[in-house]
N, C-alpha and C positions, 0 to 999 in steps of 0.2 A: 426537428430534432426539440427537443424541451428545454426552456430557458434554464440555464443553471443558476443556480443562486450566488450569491455573492459569496467571494474568502472568507473562511473560519480563521485561516492560518495563511502563515505564508508557504511559498514553496522551499525556502528554506528545512522549515523545519519537517517534512515529509518523511524524510530519513534520518534521523539523528542518535538513533544507536549503535555505539562503535563497530558492534556483529553484524548488526543490518548494514552498515556502510560498507565494510568487506563483503557481505554477501552479493551487493550490489555488483559491487568492481570486480567480482570474481564470477559476473554474468551467472548466478544462484537465485537472484530474487531481481524477478523483473512486475511485481508490482507490491502495493501497500493500501490497504485500509483503515479510513480515519473516519472520525465522527462529522466530520464535514470535509470543507473541500479547500485545500492546500493548494492545488493547482489547476489550471485548464489545460486542457489539450494543445500541443505545442509548443507550452512553455519550455526553458531549459530549465535540469535540475545540474549543479556543480557539484561533487563529490571526489573531494579529494583530488581536484584541477581538471576532472573527465566528467565530460558532457551525457546527460541523457534528455533527449527528450517524452514530455508525457505524451503518448500515442492514445489514451482511451481513459473520459471518467465518466462512471456508472455509479448506480444507486444497489444496492443489491440488500437481501435481508443474509445473518448469518446462517440462518437456516437454509440460504442456497447453495453454502460455500460446500463446496469438494473436494477431495483430496488432491485433485486437478489444480484446483486455483490454492490448493496449499502448498503443491510445489509449485507455484509461479511468485510464493511467499518467503520462498528458502526454506520450507518444513517437507519432512518427507512424509505426510498426512497429515486429514485434518484433528485428528485428535490432538496430536505433537504441534499444531498449528492454536489451538483450543487452548490446551495447556501451558504454550507460552505469553498466549494472550491476558489469560487469568493470573500468570504469574506478575505481570504487570500492572496488571489491573486487580489486585488483590477484592477488591469491594462491589467490582464491576458484576451485574448477573450474565447468565450467558444465554438468552432471550432470541427463541430461534426466529422472532417477529423483529425482530434489531435492526434496523438500515444503519448501512455503512457507504461512505463513498470510496469505489473502488479508484485508483492512479495506475495503472497500469502503464509503461513505461521503459524507451531501450535506448542503447546505446547511440551516442550520434559519432559518428563518423565523417572527418575533416575531407 
């Protein structure tokens, strides 16, 4: 496995938008993409008192994102996901070659 870079932010900042937090809690969102690394595999994220384990961390380009990936992000399809991201980051161009870090997670059952 490739060496992972240093974190650019903390796991507490991985999922912060209230609507996204609710999607995670309802099981509708099981992945999030960031420009940097916010968490490593096996780390625990706590949202509203519930624990979620980071299962996978990998790089992906925006051009590689499919409808299936968008569903894991909590959206109906890729276009809906793209429009949501562009609304959050109005000055950001959507460049197919731009890389992001994918953090996939699942609920921890005690």
